[in-house]
Steps between C-alpha positions, in 0.01 A plus 500: 500500500195518273281422803632810680422715199146369459402477867491840674484348850805280441677800353421715806614226739825454309572873522392545863775613738634263763326508837719725713279506807697389807407178678373588847528304823124436469553357150770267629286393797204418277724306260632292790145436622396388152794263470429358846134452407595299191763302691242401760263386226777286350518713188126489425298810434126546535298284261332703225162355596539652849593840361205501260261384774589811703344700217205267448647361178578153362763382250218436251439876494830538311513306173845376401453576131277706273323180395401436863354850532228439243 
């Protein structure tokens, strides 16, 4: 509870209304396609190294701790 009081973003998220936008046929189609994609890859996603490489980045560009950043 204290976290919600001290963190304005968490507070806003906690008070945000439920999403009342209807799910369209297009939404359902894309969800099915995504599930099929993962099923065909035997539950594996895209390796992070591949995603970063698309942007010309490497894992070393993102330190895992503040100590690594220095």
